N, C-alpha and C positions, 0 to 999 in steps of 0.2 A: 502494498500500499503506498509505504514511505517513496519507495521508486518511481511509481506512478504520480504521485504528487510533486516529484521531483521534476519527471518528466515535465507533465502539464505545466509548471512553473518556468520551463526551460522555454516549450514550446510557445509560452504569452510573451516571453520576452525577443524571441525571436521575431514574432509576427509584430512587437513594437518598434524593434530594431528595423524592419524592414518598411512599416509605415512611415519612420524619418527618415530613410534612407531615399523612400521617391518623392520628397520636398515637402514646402512647409502646407500645410492645411490652407485650402484657399476659401474663406468667407465668401460670401453675398452680399451683393449691394441691392437693397431692391428699389426699384422704384415705378411710381405710380402712373398712368396713364387714364385718360379718360375723353370720351366724345361719344355721338350718336352712331349705336350699333345696330337700331331699329329707326324707322321712319324717314321720311323723305331724304335726309344727308346722311342715313348708314352706310353708302357706298364709300364716305370718305373716311367716315370712321373705321370702317374695315380697313381701308387702304393704309391710315396711319397706324393700328394697333398690329399689322403685318410688318408697316416696314421698321418698328422699333423691334417686333419679334426677330426680323433679319439681321439687324445690328447685330444686335445684341450675343445671336447666336454665333455671328461670325467673331464677334469682339472673345466669347468666352471658349471659340474653338482655338483659338491662339493664346490661351492660357489665362484670359482675364485682361483688365488694365490693372493697373499699379497706382495706387494711392497712399502716400508717404511710407513708400519702401515697401510695402506690402501686396498681394497679389487678391483679386477679387473678381468674382464672375458676379454677372448683370444678369437681374432679374426683373422681369414688368409684369406689375399686376395692373390690369385693366379692367375697366368698369363702363356699363353703358349709361349713359345720364341720359338717352332717348332724345337729346338735344333740347332739354328741359332745364329752364337755369336753377327752378329750387333741387331738382336732382341733381344738378352740378354741384349744389352745395352742401347735397346728402352723402354723394360720394367721394369729396373732397375732404368732410368729416370722416370719413372711413376709411379712409387712405393714410389721411395723417393720423388719426387717432389709433385705430385699430389696427393696420398693415405696419404702420411706423415705417414709410417710404422717407426717402433721404430727399428728393425731389418729384415733382410731377411735370411730366409730358402733355401738353393740350390744352386747352380744349379747341377747335379750329373758330368755333362762333362769339363773337364779341357779347352776345348777350348772355353766356355762360361762364364766360372769363371773368367778368366786372363782378358779380356778386363774391365770389369766392376770396378777396382779399382777407377778410378780420378772420377768415380760417388761418390761412398761411403764414398771418402775423402772430397769431396766437399760438401754432406749433411750429413757427421759425423753419417752416421749409417753402423754397421757392420754386414756382411755378415758372415754365417756358409754353407759352402759348403758342400757337402754330399759325395760322391764318385769319387772329382775331385784330382788325384793324382798325377798330374805335380807339381815340384817344384814353380812353376813360380805363381800358386796362390795365395802365401801366402808371396813369397820370390822374388825380381827382384834384381840380380845386386849388389846380397849380402845385400840388404835393404829391412826389414821385413814390408810388407803392413799394415798400423795402422789397417785398419777396414777388412782384410780379415781374415778368419778364416776357419777351417775344421776340421771333427769329423774322418777322415779316415786316415792311414798312406801314404805314399808317395809314386810316381814311383821309386827313387833310392832304396828304402827298398825292395818293391817288385819286381822289377827287379832283384836285388842281392837273394833276396830270390828263386825267379825262378831259374836262374843260379845255384845256391847252391845246390837246390833240384836236378837241373838234373845232374849234375857232381856226388853230393856224395850221393845220394838216388836209382836212375836212372841209376847211371854209366857210362854215356855219357860223350865222349871225344871228339866228331864232334857232332856239332850243327848245323842248318840253319834255318834261320830269315826270315817269310814273315810278312810284316807288311805294315799299310797304313801311306802313305809316307803325306797324307794332313791332318791329325789327331795328334795334339800336345801330348796326352794320348800315342799314339802310337808310337811314334818318341821318347819320353821318355823311355818307358818301353823296345825299342830295344835298344835305346844306354846303358840304365845300366844294360843289361843282357849281351849285348857284353864286355863292361867292366868286370864285375864280373866272367864270363865264362872264359875269356882269361887270368884272373890273377891267375884262381885256374889250369892253365894250360891245357884249352880247348883250340879246334880252329872250329871258326866260318867257315863253309866250303861253304856256299850259305849266301846271303844276299838280299833278292829279295823283292820289293817294288810295290805296287798298290796303284790307288787312287780312294778316296770314290765314292760311285756308279758303280763300276767296279763290274762285276756278270762273268767273264770267266780269272780266276787264272792259268787255265791250262799252260802256257807259263811260268810262274814264277816257277810253281811246276814242271813242266819237267826238269827245271834247277835244282832245289834242288835233284831231284830223281837221275839226275846224279850224283851230288854229293856224294851222298849214307852218309847222315849223322845218329848221332842215335838216334836226338831226333830235333823236330821242333817246333821253338818257335812262336807263333800267338799271338803278342800281340793287338787286337782287339776287336770288340764286334760280339755278337753271331750270329747276322743275316751272316756277311760276315765267320765267324768260322764255320759254318755250310755249306754252298758252298760251302767254298775252300777244308772243310773235304771233302765233297761227293765227290768233281772233283778228290781229292790225291788218294783217294781209288780208283775211276775208272782209274786212272793210274796207280793202282798196289803199291802204298806209304804203306807200312804196318808198317813204324815206329810210334812209340808213338806221339802223338802232344800233347803242352804244352801252356799254355796261364795263364791271367791274371784277374782283378776281371771283366774284359768287357764280360767275359764268362758266368757267372749264369744267367740263364732265363730257364723258362719252356719253351722258343719257341726254344732254345738250343737244346732241348732234342726231340721235336718234330720235328723239320727240320733237326735236325743233324743225328738222328736214329744209326744204328750200326756204321757211319761213324768216330763220335768221345767216342765209345767205349772203355773203356780201356784207355782213355787219362786225364790227370790232371792239376789241375788250380790251381791258388794262391787266396784266397778269405782271406774275412777280417773277418770269423768265420763259426764255425763249427754249421748248422742247427739244430743237434740235440743237442745242448748244452740247459741243462736244463733253464738255464738264459734267452734264449730266448722265450723259452715254452709259457709263460703265454702270450706274446705280438701275436706270431703266432695264439694263440686258440684266440685271444680277435679278432684280423684281420677276421678272418676268419668265427669268429659269425657275423659279421658287414657284409662283402662286399661277404660274399660266394665264395672265393677262397683263394688259399694260398697269402701269403706276397712274394716279391721279395727283393733281398739284399738292393734295394736300401730302403727299408720300414724300415729295421733294422737300419741304417747308418742315414736316419733321424728322428726316433725314438729317439737316442742319442744326437743328434741336438737340439730338443726342450726340452730335459734334459739341455742341458750344455747353453740353453738360458734361463730357466726358474730359473736355478740357478743365472745365471749372471744377470738380473733382481731382483730376491730375496737381492742380495750381494751389487748390485747398490743402492738400496734404494730408485730410483724415475726411473718413466720413461723416459729414455734421451739415446739418441744411443751413444752420446763420453761417458757417463757415462756408460753403457753396454759396449762397448766394453772395456773398460779399467779393466769393472770386467770380461772379457773373457778370459782376458790374464794369471789371475791365477787359472782358474779354474783347478779342482782337483776332478773329482767323478766317480763313478763306473755307466759305463753304462753297455746295455746288450751286446754291443761288447765289452766289455772289460773296463780297467779303462781308462779314459780320463785326462789325465794330460799335460795343454797346454803351448809348451815353449815358454817363453815370446819374444826368438829372433826368433821364426821360425813362431810360431803360429797354429803349428801342435801337437798332439798328441806323445808326447814320450813315449817309448817303450811296443806298440801295438803288441801283438805277430799276427803272418799273421797264416793263418789255408789252408794246402795242405786237396785240393778235389778230389776224383777219380771219374770218371765216370763209375759205373757198373748196369747192368740189368735196365739202364733210370734214375738211381738215383744219387744224390750226395751222394759221402760217404763219409766220413771225413776218414782222413788218419794221419796225426797228425799235432802239432804247430807245425810250424820250423822256427826258429831265423835265419837272413843271420849272417854270420860271417867272 
């Protein structure tokens, strides 16, 4: 019996030695993500979460990332907030309180990103929004939110780009607007487009609104048709864009339609068809840019379909987070937030240099795309002035 006990002890010691010889134990960094996995915007949420999973798997396959001299694997914990603001608050509480994440990626919608700030501050956990472009996501009443960051440009810039392109490139002098009065994103773009277009000398001849969930836009479009604008600005999302564009063409409206970064989706092309041919929108990148080719190929090889706009932005949000973790030197939300304020990296969507007073990337170019034969065709990089 004594001999058997001795052999067992020797075996346990040998196993322990083998474990030590195999290298140091790799711990896990938990990162949260949330967005819409159900509802109209589920195509974007799925794309974002898939991209995060793919990138984390790639990091982990190479042994993880090194933070403060120690190796860590990355784990994403994702939740569906159904595109709802209250559910955004609920899942943020769950991620910070229950799951103990060090940071959160997403959401893409401004209306979901704005209300989570108090939870982030209480938990000292930073969030990097992807395509949430309303200024209030990171700055409220002139004060920067300490734990809110983003990887995209903001609505004042996007609205100014759309207005400038309409006036300077399309030669529009009269513009009509149709917008979603219930959505922060749509309201913001409308406001900044109006300000920039009129400042250039243009005239807003119609300013019509609808509510989320509406499917009949004909009454508003009839008023717009009567005003005879040169261009119609539609700052809302692809489903409503497709519906309203088809109804506009049915009413005999032939003017160019113009939009923002809520437009690009494969579903816009399939639902909008000929109604959106020849129309323009402001985007965060040129899909044909060589800088994005590798990510696009990897995503398609893994998931069997093309990435959406959101994938490019969350790709760079992951780069931002990994860079901040490495520079923070420890797995701590407060330290990561501090490191994020000095981010200056090259992403696939451009250079991302975070402004300390805004927590926004400064100086990112906007891309103008045109829908031609069912394809998004890059026109030019356009800077507002």
